[in-house]
KOLNUFI-58959 format. One record per residue: x, y, z of N, C-alpha, C in turn; residue in three letters. Coordinates in steps of 0.2 Angstrom, whole numbers, plus 5000, padded with zeros to 4 digits. Atoms other than C-alpha are relative to their C-alpha. Last residue first. Example, Ala and Ser with C-alpha at 12.3 -4.5 7.8 and 13.67 -1.06 7.14 Angstrom:
<recs>
499649944999506849955036499650055003SER;500449945000506249785039500450065000ALA;
</recs>
This chain:
<recs>
500349945001494251304892500250065004GLY;500549984995494551134898499750074999ALA;500650045001495351084881499450025005ASP;500349975006496651224883499349974999ILE;500249944998497051164901499650044994GLU;500650014996497250984895499650075002MET;500550025004498351034881499449995004GLU;500249945003499451134893499449984995GLU;500449964995499550984904499750064996LEU;500650034999500050874889499650045005ARG;500549995006501350994884499449975001LYS;500349935000502051004902499650014994GLU;500549994995502150814903499750075000ALA;500650045002503150804887499450015004TYR;500649964999504250944891499449974998ARG;500149994993505750834894499450045002ILE;500149934999505650764877499850025007ASP;499349975000506350594877499950075001LYS;499949945004504650514881500750035001GLN;499650015006504850334887500150064996SER;499350004998504250374905500549994993HIS;499849944997502550424900500750005001PHE;500149955005502250284887500350075003THR;499450015005502950154899500050064995GLU;499349984997501850214913500550004995ALA;499650064999500250204902500750025003ARG;499650025006499350374904500449935002GLU;499850074998497950444915500449984994VAL;499850045006497850634914500249935003ILE;499350045001497050724929500049974993VAL;500050035007495650844934500749974999GLY;499649975005495550864953499949974993ALA;500250025007494650824969500450044995ASN;499750065001495150844987499849964994TYR;500350045006494851024989500449945000GLU;499650005006495351095007499649964994PRO;499850075001493951135019500450004994ILE;499350015000493851325023500349935000GLY;499850044995492051335028500749985001ALA;500449994994491351475018500349965006PHE;500149934998492551495003499750015007SER;500749995001493051305002499950075003GLU;500550014994494951305002499350024998TYR;500749995003496251284988499549985006VAL;500349935000497951324996499450014997GLY;499949964994498851164990499650065000LYS;499749945000498051074975500150035007SER;500449944998497650894975500350065002PHE;500449985006498650764965499550065002LEU;499549965004499950734979499650034994MET;500149934998498450674990500550054996ASN;500049965006498450504981499950085001GLY;499450025005499150394995499950054994GLU;499749945002498050475008500549994994PRO;499849944996496750425003500449975006TRP;500050004993496550284990500350065003PHE;499350024997496350334972499949995007LEU;499949994993494650354962500749975002ALA;499650054997494250384944500150015007ILE;499849984993492950474935500449945002ASN;499549954999492850464916500150035007HIS;499649995006491250354916500450075001ASP;500349965005490650324934500550024994LYS;500049934999491650194942499650034995MET;500649975002491150004943500050085002ASN;500550004995492949944945499450044997GLU;500749995002494349884934499550005006TYR;500550054997495949904943499450024997LYS;500750005002497449984934499649955003VAL;500250055004499050004943499350004999LYS;500550054998499850154951499949944995GLY;499950065004501150294950499549945003HIS;500250064997500450464955500249934996PHE;500050065005501150624949499949945005LEU;499550054999500950804956499949944996GLY;499850014993500050964957500549955001ASN;499549954998500051014938500249995008ARG;500249935001499250854934500550055002ASN;499649944999499650664934499650064998TYR;500649954999499050484935500350075002VAL;499849944996500450364929499450055000VAL;500249935003499950194924500350055004VAL;499749944996500650014927499850064996ALA;499549965004499449884919500250065005ASP;499450014997498549774932500650044996GLY;499950004993496949774922500749975002GLU;500450064997497149814904500150005008ARG;499750024994497549984896499649945002LEU;499650055001497350034878500349965006GLY;499349974999496750204883500549944998LEU;500049955004494950154877500750034999ALA;499850035007495249994886500050054995GLU;499450035001495350094902500249974994ALA;499549945001493850194899500749985000ASN;500049985007492850034895500550064999THR;499650045005493449954911500050034993GLN;500550045004492950094922500349964995ARG;500249975006494350154933499549954997ILE;500750035001494950124951499850044994PHE;500449955003496850164951499349974998VAL;500550015005497650044963499750064997ASP;499849965006499150094973499649994994ASP;500049934998498350044990500350044994ARG;499449984997497849874983500150085001ARG;499549955003496049834979500650015004GLY;499450035001495249674984500550054997GLY;499950015007493549744982500749974998ASN;500650005004492749744999500149994993PHE;500450064999494149695010499449994996PRO;500749984998495349825003499649945001ASP;500550025005497149765003499350025003THR;499849985006498649845011499449984995GLU;499950055004497849835028500250024993SER;499950064997497749935043500149944996TYR;500250065005497950105036500249945004VAL;499750064997497950255049499849944996MET;499550025004497450405039500449945002SER;499649945002495750415046500649984995ASN;500349964995495450235052500350074999PHE;499649954997495950115038499550045005GLN;500050034993495349965028500550055004LYS;500050085000495050065012499949985007GLY;499750044995494550245010500049934999ARG;500550054997494150344994500449975006ARG;499750054996494850494985499549955003SER;500149994993494350584970500349955004THR;499850054995494950604952499750025007VAL;500149964993494150684937500249955005TYR;500450034995494750614920500050055006PHE;499650014994495350664903499549985006HIS;499550065001494550634886500449995006GLY;500350055004493750814886500549944999GLU;499950005007494650914899499649944997ALA;499850065003493950924916500050004993LYS;499549995005493751094924500349934999ARG;499550064999492151064934500550004994ARG;499650025006491251234935500449945002GLU;499349985000489951234950500449984993PRO;499650055002488151234947500750024999ILE;499850005006487351384956500449934999GLU;499350025000486451354972500150004992ILE;499950015007484751454976500849984999ALA;499549965003484551444994500149984993ILE;499950035007482951395003500550044997LEU;499849965006483251465021500049954994ARG;499550025004482351385036500150044994GLY;500150035007481151485046500749974998LYS;500350064999481051535065499949954993GLY;500850005001481151715061499749935001ASP;500349944998482951745068499250004999ASP;499849945004483451565066499650065002THR;499749954995483251415078500450064996PRO;499350005000482151325065500350055005CYS;499749934998480351285068500749995001VAL;499849965006479851135057500250075002GLY;500649965002478851045071500250054994GLY;500650044999480551005079499450044998GLU;500549975004481951105071499349965001CYS;499949935000483150985080499550034995LEU;499949975006482450815083500150075000TRP;499950055006482650695097500150034993ALA;500650045001483050835110500149954994GLY;500549975005484250975108499449954999GLY;500249935000485650885118499650024994TRP;500049975007485550705120499850075000GLN;500649965002485950625137500150034993PHE;500049975007487150485142499450055000VAL;500349945000487750395158500050034993ASP;500750005003488150215154499650075001GLY;500050045007489750205165499250004998ARG;499950085000489650335179499949974993LYS;499550024996489850525181500149935001LYS;499750065002488750625170500649985004LEU;500350064996487850755180500249934997HIS;499750004993488850905174499849945004GLN;499450045000488450855156500350005007ILE;500150074998486650905160500649965000GLY;500350004993486651075152499849925001GLU;499750064996487651045136499850005007TYR;500350065003486551155125500249945004ASP;500750024997486951295137499749944997PRO;500350025006488851295132499349975002ALA;499849965006489751405145499749984994ALA;500249934999488751345161500250044993ALA;500849994999488651165157499850075000ALA;500350015007490451165151499350025000ILE;499949945004490951235168499850004993GLU;500449954997490251095177500050064997ALA;500750015002491050975165499550055003ARG;500049975007492751055169499349994997ILE;500049925000492451035187500050034993SER;500749984999492050845184499950085001ALA;500450005006493750825175499350025002ALA;500150075003494750875191499550014994ASP;499850054995495451025201499949934997LYS;500650034997495351145186500349945005TRP;499950064997496651275182499449975003ILE;499950055005496251415170500249935003ILE;500550005005495551555180500049944995ARG;500650034998496551505195499550004996GLU;500150075002498051545184499449965003LYS;500750024999497851725186499849934998HIS;500349954995499651795188499249985001ASP;500150024993500351635181499650055004PRO;500249944997500251685162499849985007ARG;499949945005501251565151499850075004PHE;499349985001501451445165500150064996ARG;499849984993499551435169500850025000ALA;500249935000499251415150500150035007ALA;499749965005500351265149499850075001LEU;499349994997499651185165500450054995ASP;500149964994497851205158500750025003ALA;500149945003498351125141499950065006TYR;499549975003499150985150499950074997ILE;499549974994497750955162500650034996GLU;500349934997496450945147500550035006TRP;499849955005497650815138499750075003GLU;500749995003497650695153500150074996ALA;500449964996499550655157499350014996ARG;500549975004500750525151499550045005ALA;500149934999502250495162499550044996GLU;499649974994502550315164499950075002GLU;499449985002501150255153500450035006MET;500049935002499750165162500750024998ARG;499349985000499249985164500050074998PRO;499650035004497349955168500750035000GLY;499450034997495850015177500449964995GLU;500050075000494650115166500749975003ILE;499350025000494250295168500049925001GLU;499650004993492450305164500749994999PRO;499650065000491650355147500550005006SER;499550004995490150475148500449935000TYR;499950064997489150495132500650015005TYR;499449984996488450655125500149945005VAL;500050044993487150595112500750025003MET;500049954994487150735098499949965007ARG;500749984998486650615084499950045006GLU;500449975006488350605077499350035002THR;500150045006489050565094499750044995SER;500649985003489750685108499949964993THR;500049995007491150625119499350014997SER;500650005004491350635138500250014992THR;500149955005492750595150499449994996GLY;500450025006493250495165500050064995GLY;500649975000493850565182499549994994GLY;500350014993495650525178499350045000PRO;500249944998495850505159499750005007GLN;499649994994496550335156499950065004GLU;500150054995495150275145500450015006TYR;500649984996495150435135499949955006ARG;500650025004496950395130499450025004THR;500450064998498350485140499549994995MET;500749994998499550605131499749935003ALA;500450065000501450595130499350015003PRO;500350014994502250755124499649945000LEU;500550055000503450775110499849985007VAL;500250024994504450935107499549955000ILE;500650045000505250975091500049975007VAL;500150064996506551115092499449974998ALA;499750004993507351265084499949945003GLU;499449955000507151275065500350005007ARG;500249934998506151115065500550055000ALA;499549954997506550945058499550065001ASP;499749955004505250805054500450055004LEU;499250015001505050655065500350064996LEU;499649994994503350705072500750004999THR;499949934999502650715055500450025006SER;499549975005502950535051500150075001THR;500250015007501950475066500550034996ASN;499649965005502450435084499649994994LEU;499550045004501150375097500450054995ILE;499950074997500050435111500549964996ILE;500350055003500050625106500149935004ASP;500350044994500550795110499649954998GLN;500550065002501650855096499849975006HIS;500250044995502451025099499549954998VAL;500650045000503251115085500049965006ARG;500150054995504551255087499349964998VAL;499450004995505351375074499949945005ASP;500249974993504151325060500650005005MET;499949934999504851305043499950035006ALA;499349994999504951115044500250075001GLU;499950024993503051105046500850015002LEU;500349954995502851215030500249985007CYS;499649945000504051115019499750055006THR;499450014997503250955024500450065001LYS;500250004993501551025020500649995004VAL;500149934998502251065002499950015008PHE;499349975000502850895000500050075002GLU;499650014994501150825006500750035000PRO;499349985001500150914993500549995006ASP;499750015007498450895000500750034999PRO;500149945005498250875018500249994993MET;500749985000497950715028499950064995THR;500550055003499450615027499350015000GLU;499750035006500850745030499549954996LEU;500149965006499650835041500349974994PHE;499450015005499750705054499850034994ASN;500049975007498550735069500749984996GLY;500150055005498750715087500050034993GLY;500250064996498650865099499849954995SER;500550045003499650995089499949945005MET;500150054994500551145096499449964997TYR;500650045001501251255082499949945005TYR;500150064995502551385085499349974999LEU;499450024998503251505072500049945005LYS;500150054995501751545061500749975002MET;499650055002502151705052500049955006ARG;500350065000500651805056500449944998ARG;500350014994501451965061499649945001GLU;500750005001502651955046499749995007HIS;500349944996504451995052499350004999THR;499950004993505051815048499750065004ASP;499449974997504351825031500050005007PRO;500049935001502851705027500750035003LEU;499549985005503251515025500050084999LEU;499350014998502551465042500550024995ALA;499749944997500951555036500749985003ASN;499749965005500551405025500350065003GLU;499450035003500251295040500450044995LEU;499550004995499151415048500649974998SER;499749945000498151435032500650015005VAL;499650005007497851255031500350065000GLY;499350044999497351245050500450014993VAL;500150075001496051385049500749974999ILE;499950045007496651555055499849935000ASP;499550055000496051665070500049964993GLY;500250075003495051815068500549964999GLN;499850005007495451965080499849924997TRP;500649995004494451985096500249994992LYS;499749965005495651915109499450004994PRO;499850055006494551845123500350054995VAL;500249975007494551955139500249954995SER;499549975003494551865156499850024993PHE;499749954996493351805169500650024997ASN;499350014999492951645160500350055004TRP;499950064997491051655163500749985001ILE;500350004994490951835159500149945004LYS;499549964996492051825144499850005007GLU;499450054998490951685137500550045005VAL;500250054996489451805137500549955003ARG;500249974993490351945130499849955005LYS;499449984997491051835116499950035007VAL;499750064997489351765113500650015003ASN;500450024994488551935110500349945004LYS;499949954995489952005099499649975006GLU;500349935001489951855087500150045007ASP;499549954997491251715088499750074999PHE;499549985005489951575086500450055004GLY;500249965006488951485099500650024996GLY;500749975000488951395116499850044994GLY;500550044998490751375118499350035000PRO;499950014992491651485107499549965002LEU;500550024995491751475088500350015007SER;500649975001492551535072499549995005PHE;499949925001494351495075499450044999PRO;500149985007493851325082500150074999ASP;499350015003494151235098499950014993ALA;499649945002492551315105500749994998GLY;499649984994491751165115500450074998MET;500449984994490451155102500350025006GLU;500249945001491751155088499550035006GLY;499449965001492651005095499850074999ALA;500049954995491050915101500650055000GLY;500649964999490650835085500050055005GLN;500049945004492450775083499450055000VAL;500049944996492550655097499950074996GLY;500450004994492050485090500050075004SER;499650004994492750515073499650015006HIS;499550065001491950475056500449995006GLY;499349994998490450585058500449945000ARG;499750054996488850565048500750015002ILE;499350005002488150735042500349945005PRO;499550034996486250695045500750004997MET;499449995004484750785038500649985005VAL;499549964998483050735044500650004996GLY;499849955005481450625044500750045003CYS;499850035007480950465052500250054995HIS;499850075000480050555066500249984993GLN;500450054997479950745065500349934999ARG;500349994994480950905063499449955002GLY;499649974994481350905045499650015006ILE;499650054997480750815029500450025006PHE;500250004992479450945025500449955003GLY;500550064999479650905006499850005007ARG;500650005005480351075001499549945001LEU;500549954998481351085017499450004995LEU;500450014994482250925015499550055001ALA;500450055001482750954997499649985006LEU;500649985004483351125001499549944998ASN;500549974996484351055015499450034996ALA;500350054997485250935003499550035005VAL;500450035005485651084992499649945004GLN;500649965001486351175007499549974995SER;500450024995487551025009499350055001ILE;500350075000488251044992499549985005ASN;500650005004488351234994499749934998ASP;500649964996489451215009499450004996THR;500450054995490551085000499450035003GLY;500749985000490951204985499649955005PHE;499949935000492851184985499350045001ARG;500049965007492451004988500150075002HIS;499349995002492750885003500150034993GLN;499649944996491050905010500750024997THR;500349935001489950804998500450055003LEU;500149995007490950644996499650064998GLY;499549965004491550675013499950014993MET;499350004997489950615022500550044995SER;499449985004488150625019500650005004TRP;499450014996486450555026500650024995VAL;499449995005484750615020500650005004PHE;499449974996483250545030500650004995VAL;499450025003481550525021500650035005ALA;499449994995479750525026500649994996SER;500249964995478050525017500550025005LYS;499850034993478750465001499750055005SER;500550054998477850494984500149985008ARG;500649965000478850654980499449955003ALA;500049954995480450564985499350045001LEU;500050044994480050424973500050045006LEU;500650034999479650544959499949965007GLY;500549954998481150644961499349975002ALA;499949994993482150484961499650055002LEU;500150064996481450434944500050015007GLU;500850004999481450614937499849945004ARG;500149954995483350614940499350005001MET;499850024993483450444931499950055005ARG;500550054998482450504916500249975007GLU;500649974997483450664915499549955002LYS;500549985005485050564914499450035003THR;500750044999486350564927499550034995ILE;499950065002488150634924499449955000GLY;500150054995487850774935500249934998SER;499649994994488650914925499949945005SER;499350005001488050844908500450015006GLU;499750075002486350794913500750005000GLU;500150044994485950964922500349934999LEU;499549974995486551064907500049955006VAL;499350025003485550954895500550025005GLU;499850074998484050974907500649984997TRP;500250055005484051164904500249935002GLU;499550055002484251264920499749964995TYR;499649975006483051414921500549954998ARG;500350015006481851314932500450024994ARG;500050075003483051294946499749994993VAL;499350025001483351484949500049934997HIS;499849975006481451524947500749984998GLN;500450035005480951394960500350034993LYS;499750075001482351444972499749974994LEU;499349995003481851634971500349934998GLU;500049985006480051584974500650014996GLU;500350055004480351474989500050034993TYR;499750005006481551594998499849954995GLY;500049935003480951575016500449994993ALA;499449995005480451405024499950074997ALA;499450024997479351355039500650014996HIS;499949994992477551405038500850015002LYS;500249944998477451425019500150025007GLN;499549945002478651285016499750075001VAL;499450004997477651165027500550064998PHE;500249984993475951205020500750015004GLU;500149935000476651195002499950025007HIS;500450004995477451015004499850085002ASP;499849954995478051014987499550005005ILE;499350014999477950864975500250045006ALA;499850075001476050824971500849995002THR;500050044994475450984980500349934999GLY;499749974994474951074965499949955006ARG;500550014995474550974949500350025007GLU;500650045002475250994932499550005006VAL;500449975006476351144936499449964998ARG;500449954997476851064953499650044995GLU;500650034997477550914944499550055003MET;500450025006478651024934499449965002GLU;500449945002479251104950499649994994PHE;500549984995479650934957499650064998TRP;500650045001480550894941499550015005HIS;500349985006481651044943499449964998LYS;500549954999481950994961499750034994MET;500650034996482650824957499550065001ILE;500450045004483750904943499449975003GLY;500449965004484451034955499549974995ASN;500549984995484950894966499550054997MET;500450064999485950814952499450025004PHE;500450005006486650984947499549945001ALA;500549945000487251004965499650004994ILE;500650014995487850824966499650064999ASP;500649995004489050834950499350005005GLY;500249935000490650864959499450014997GLY;499749974994491250684955499950084999ILE;499449975001489950634942500350025007ASN;500049935002488450544949500750014999VAL;499349995001488250354949500150074997GLN;500049955005486450334956500850025000TYR;499349965000486350174965500050054995VAL;499849975006484650084969500650045001ASP;500550025005483949964982500150034993ASP;500249955004485549964992499449984995ALA;500249944996485649845007499750054995LEU;500049955005485649665001499750065003VAL;500649965001486049565017500150054994THR;500049935002487249425019499450044999GLY;500250005007486949235020500150074997PHE;500050065004487749185036499950014993LEU;499350035000488249345045500049944996ALA;499649965004486549415039500749985000SER;500250025007485549265046500450054995ASP;499950075002486449275063499949994992PRO;500650035001486549465066500049934996ILE;500350014993488149515075499249994998SER;499850054995489249495060499649985006PRO;500049974993488249595047500249955005VAL;500150054996488749525030500150035007TRP;499550004994488549665018499849945004TYR;500250064996487749705001500549995006ARG;500450055004487649844989499849955005ASP;500649974999488449975001499449964996MET;500250014993489949865003499350045002SER;500350074999490149844984499750005007PRO;499650034994490350034982499749935001GLU;500550054997489650084965500349965005HIS;499850075000490950224963499449965003TYR;499750015007490350404958500249924999PRO;499350004999489150404973500349984993ASN;499849955005487250424977500850005000ILE;499349985000486550274986500250044995VAL;499749975006484750244989500750025001ILE;499349974999484050135003500350024993ILE;499650015006482150095002500750045002LYS;499649945002481450065020500449994993THR;500349985006480249915022500350074997GLY;500649964999480449895040499750024994LYS;500550054997481649745038499350045001ARG;500350045005482649865027499549955002LYS;500449965004482849985041499749964994ALA;500649994997483449855053499550044996ALA;500450075000484749795041499350015003TYR;500350005007485249985038499649935000MET;500549955001485450005057499649994993TYR;500550034996486549845058499350045000LYS;500350055004487549915043499449975004THR;500549985004487850065054499649954996SER;500650024996488949965065499450024997VAL;500350075001490249975051499449985004PRO;500350004993490550165052499649935000GLN;499849954995491850195039499750005006ASN;499350004999491650045027500250045006ASN;499950074999489750015028500849995001ALA;500050024993489550195030500249935002VAL;499950075000490150235013500049985007VAL;499850034993489550415011500049925000SER;499250004999489550514995500249985007GLY;499649965005487650554997500749995002PHE;499349994998486650415006500450044995PHE;499649985006484750415005500750025002LEU;499349984997483650325017500550014995LEU;499450005004481850325010500650025004VAL;500150035007480250275018500650004996ASP;500149955005480850295036499849974993THR;500749995001480550145047499850064995GLY;500450064999482250125055499250024999ILE;499850045006483350265049499549954999TRP;500549985005482450375062500249974993ASP;500750034999483350275075499550024995LYS;499950065004485050345069499349965000TYR;499650064996484450505076500149944995ASN;500450064999483850675068500549955004CYS;500749984998484350855065499749945003SER;500550045002486250815064499350025003SER;499950074999487350955069499449974997ALA;499350025002487551145067500249935001ALA;499750054996485851215067500749984998ILE;499949974993485051375060500349955005GLY;500550024995484251285046500150035006LEU;500650025002485051345030499549995005SER;500349955004486451455036499349984997ARG;500149944996486951345051499650054996LYS;500650014996486651185041499850065004LEU;500650015004487851245028499450005004ALA;500149945003489251295040499350014996THR;500249954994489151145051499850064997LYS;500650024998489151025035499750055006SER;500549985004490551125027499349985002PRO;500149934999491651095042499450034995SER;500749985000491350905040499950085001HIS;500550055001493050825035499350035000CYS;499950045006494550935034499649944999ILE;499949955005494051075046500149964993ARG;500649995004493250945057500150044994SER;500150045006494950895063499450014996ALA;500150074999495151045074499949964994ASN;500550045005495651225074500049935002ASP;500250074997496451355086499549974995ILE;499850055005497251515080500049935004ASN;500650035003496251635091500249954995ASN;500050015007497751675102499349974998THR;500149945004497951765119500049994992GLY;499449995003498551635131500050064996ILE;499749984994496851635140500750034998TYR;500249934999496151615122500350045006ARG;499849965005497151465119499850075000ALA;499349994999496851395136500350044995ALA;499949944995494951415134500750025001LYS;500449945002494851315118500150065005ALA;499649975005496151185124499750074997ALA;499449984997495151155140500550044995ALA;500249944997493551135130500650045004TYR;500249955005494251015118499950075004TYR;499449985003495050915132499950064995SER;499649974995493450905142500650034997GLU;500349935000492450865126500450045005ASN;500649994996493650705125499750084999THR;500049944996494950665112499350025003ILE;500050014993494850485107500050065004GLY;500050064998495250515088500150005008ARG;500750024998494750695084500049935003ALA;500350055004496350795080499349985004THR;500250064997496750955089499649954995LEU;500450045004497651105082499949945004TYR;500150064998498451255091499549964995PHE;500750025000499251415086499949935003GLY;500050074998500751525086499349985000PHE;499450045003501251685077500049935003GLN;500250035006499551775080500649964996LYS;500550055000499951785098499849974993PRO;500649975001501551895094499549945000ASN;500349995006502951795100499450045000LEU;499549965005504251805114499650014994LYS;500049934997502851745127500550054995ARG;500649965002502551595116500050075002MET;500049995007504351535117499450044998LYS;499549955001504351545136500050024993ASP;500349944997502751445137500550064999ALA;500649985004503451305126499750075002THR;499749995007505151295135499450034995TYR;499649934999504251305152500350024993ASN;500549955000503051165146500350075001LEU;500450005007504451045140499550065000ALA;499649975005505651085155499650014993GLU;499849934998504351065168500450034994ASP;500549965001503750905160500150075001TRP;500650004995505450835161499450044997THR;500049944995506650805147499449995005ILE;500550004995507250645137500050075004ARG;499750004993508250675122499450015005ARG;500549974995507650635104500449995007PHE;500450044996509150595093499550045004ARG;500250065003510150665079499549965003ARG;499950064996510250845085499749944996GLU;499350035001510550985072500149935004GLY;499750005006509051085078500749974999LYS;499849945003508451025094500350004993ARG;499550005005507550865098500150074997ARG;499949945004506450855113500649984995ILE;499450005003505650715123500150064996VAL;499849945004504250705136500749994997PRO;499849944996503850525143500250064995TYR;500050014992503150355138500150075004PRO;499549954998502650385119500050005008ILE;500249934997501650225116500650045002ARG;500249994993502250075105499850075002GLY;499550004995503250035090499850015007LEU;499950064996501749975081500650005005LYS;500550024995501250145076500149945004ARG;499949964994502950185069499549995005LEU;499550034996502750035057500250045006GLU;500250064997501050095051500549965004SER;500549994994501650265049499849945003SER;500749975002503050215038499650015006HIS;500650044999504850195044499450034998LEU;500050055005506450275037499349965000ALA;500349975005506150425048499949954994GLN;500849994999506450325063499750034994LEU;500350074999508150265057499350005001GLU;500150025007508550445051499749925000GLN;500649985003508250505068499949974993ILE;499849955005509650395076499350024996ASP;499650025006508850295090500250064995SER;499449965000508150375106500549984994HIS;500249935000506450305104500650054999LEU;500349985006507150135099499850075000VAL;499550005005508350115113499750024993GLU;499549945000507050175125500550004995GLN;499450024997505750035119500550075000LYS;499450015005504150115114500649995004ILE;499649955002502850095129500549984994ALA;499549984995501649955129500450064998PRO;499350025002500149935118500450035005MET;499850054995498349935126500849994999THR;500249994993497550095120500449955004ASN;499749934998498250105102500050015007LEU;499350014998497849915101500450075002ARG;499950024993496049955101500750005002LEU;499749954996496050055085500249985007VAL;499349975003495849905074500350055004ASN;499450054999494549825085500650024998LEU;499949994993493449985084500649955002ARG;499749934999493549985066500250015007THR;499350015002493149795065500450065001THR;499850005007491449815073500850005000CYS;499250005000490649775090500250004992LEU;499849985007488749795094500850005001HIS;499349985000487849705108500250024993PRO;499550055001485949695109500750034999GLY;499850044994484549825108500549954998LYS;500250075000484649945094500249965006LEU;500450015006484750135093499749935000THR;500749974999485350205109499549984995GLN;500249935002486950105110499350025001ASP;500749995002487749945117499950084998PHE;500250045006489449855118499350024998LEU;499950074998490249975131499949964993GLY;499750004993489550135125500049935003SER;500150064997489350145106500350005007VAL;500250004993489150315100499849945003GLY;500650034999489050315081499850005007LEU;500549964996490450435080499349975001ALA;500449955003491850325073499550035005CYS;500050015008493250245083499550054997GLY;499649945003493450295101500249994993ASP;499650015006492050185107500450064998CYS;500449985006491350225124500550004994VAL;499849935003492250125138499550024994GLY;500249944995491549985149500150074997GLN;500650014996491449825138499850065005THR;500550015004492749865125499350005003LEU;500149955005493949945136499449994996ILE;500349944996493749815149499850064996ARG;500750024999494049675136499750065004ALA;500449995006495649765131499349995001ALA;500149935001496249775149499650024994TYR;500549984995495949585151499950085000SER;500750025002496849555135499550025004LEU;500449964996498449655138499349984999ASN;499649984994499849545131499650045005ASP;499950054996498649465119500450015007ARG;500049984994498149625111500149955006ASN;499649944999498749585094500050035007ASP;499350025000498049405096500550075001TRP;499850044993496349465101500749995000ALA;500049954995496349585086500149975007ALA;499449965001496849445074500050065006LYS;499550044997495449335081500750045000VAL;500150004992494149475078500649965003THR;499849944998494849505060500050005008ASP;499349995000494749325056500350065003ILE;499850054995492949315062500850005000ILE;500049974993492549475053500349955005HIS;500050064996493249415036500050025007ARG;499750014994492749565025500049945004PRO;500349964994492149535008500449995006LYS;499549964997492549464991499750045005GLN;500049935001491349324989500650045002LYS;499849995007491349134988500050074998ASP;499350035001491449115007500250014992ALA;499849975006489949235009500749974998GLY;499549954998489749175027500350034994PHE;499949974993488749025021500650045001PRO;499450034998488349005002500250035007VAL;500150064995486549035001500649975002LEU;499850075002486849204994499949955005SER;499549995006486449394996500149934996VAL;499350034999484949375008500450014993TRP;499549955000483549505008500749975000LEU;500049965006482149395002500650055000LYS;499650035006482649265015500050054994PRO;500349995006481949375029500449984994ASP;499649985006482549315046499550014994PRO;499950055006481449295061500350034994TRP;499850074998481549385078500249954994LYS;500550055001481449565071500349935002PRO;500050025007482749685078499449945000LEU;499750075001482349765095500049994992SER;500550045002482249955098500349934999VAL;499950055005483350075108499449954998PRO;499650064998482850225117500049954995GLY;500450054996481350345116500449945001SER;499850065003482450505112499749945004HIS;499450044998481550645120500149944996LYS;500050074999480350765112500649975001THR;500250024993480550945116500049935001LYS;500650054999481550995101499949995007GLY;499850074999482751145100499449965001MET;
</recs>
């Protein structure tokens, strides 16, 4: 780990640079763009009944939106206040009153008729409720009844037949840690978290390539790097404060490169609301955009490396940092031979990028003295997500862009708490402080003073599927305990997920609001438990940002739910009821005592025990992981890994589909219209020439389908890569295959081959096997 400490925030330039302006029309009034002032006014109106409490959350608490890590209104990157619409959108979750009793206890069909956005607006869950099989309404119960029922059911089951899942919004490190310990105390390793469906390949790939499991650098390294490169990451939409960092980088002369199938307008230009000249005239962000095929990133990066090796043949040292590679990387010759054997035609066809364009970016990176590589779910949500990320690590190692200022690899997180989930052990492959290897298991057992089950736990997708196993199977999932999350709106094939959830004997939903999955039936009972937000947690709580900053968020004075409890306390209470003979091993007196234990159990978190007041923060691992090129691997070297180009099964003349986000936070949609492109939630983003070749005009009704499902939408002309389309997530999830997981990290596949057809044509066919025939043709064409 690095020794250099983060040097703190820097200032923005005092004077504007008109060369970066988008338009002289004030506030982009003539452009399709977010209306930040209107959004801010709307947020104030939505929170008008609790305005003072909302203000205290914004000015005193650590943001529970994305993982940039804004404490109050300030961060460790730039001086000055920061506030974004994402944070304002989720604010109401913390300030809303309780659901009215007559609504909470209304007929279940009335509740099931509501969409998630409507359920969200009903208010907070005020007290524990239960709905047994055949009952039409939730019935109020006590905490004792709820937890005793759950513990009694668990005692009757094989520990492999129940499991835990924790989402990421607002959950603290203390809660992750308590859940991880409670699960093992109870006897199960079936515990997983939200990173499984977003950044699990990032952790897995970085571990095998560099020996690390987090961002190697800081946001501050964006500002002054030669090249800032975004792979499949639309930070302007998902982490809006980052546009301020991009603005600062542009002012330092940084070139910003975007690699994405869709030419995202928000990455081209943005009106940063907290920077006066940008708020008025906008800022041009991207210097260049490479529209790669969906799933074509591995070929694209192989193309970059191929050109580097060609440059080296002409003149040694023009592309590869040989001194760095010799000292700090293994596998160079194997990688070189692997990449050189690919023909340019193969790389062009798979990536969708011409040889000339690949050589262009390769040349830019070869001439650059520094670069930061940033990625998100455009790289991870593939069946080859881990290989995607190892390719990024290959680029960084070959150029020596690791372990120093203005260099690094960064999986940018979309949830404020998710980075700490695996580091606290809320993961089937991890324990606090490391993996599930024998050495770490023995170390943690000494700290916890009880034995940890040694069998391998299941990832969340497999846990859901296991609900459909025969009753007698030792892994038939019969009880699932969920802290937040809504698998109906996050996993592929929602109908299949519904079947899985309803096949469980008991489901426990620990949450602050109702969602559509909460209302599904179960074979025996559904229990709903009211959780506190991070701002209500007694003794405060901590969260870990993308750049490994561990922030303390204090308990904030304000209204409280009638019976809501801190999540860490609920997990400890449940475990103690399950096994009361040694409950002193699982009960903590307060949040501070958990932080003290975390410091012992997870050595990287030494210092967390000292966080106790607003503004307290430290960064584990120092400013740069792998500082000086030294990786935390057995030999101190990173691994250059030869990555094969994956097969993309898209029939000629058909399309490959991926998902994108609009105005939403995770699956919580806040507007039916995308502020950046005006898209509606049922729009199919397609290149105009591709649509016209099918006889389609903008606004035409279409059907997008494959063997997984069928999506009804409308054509929207957008600057998509040729024969690639995009649908909003989660609306398009029925097109993605159930049970397809990345082999190393277990992330589901969120991309697929599809047919796009005019709706009238599709529905006018009298032959009931019409769609089946088209699908058979598609598979034959795909080879």
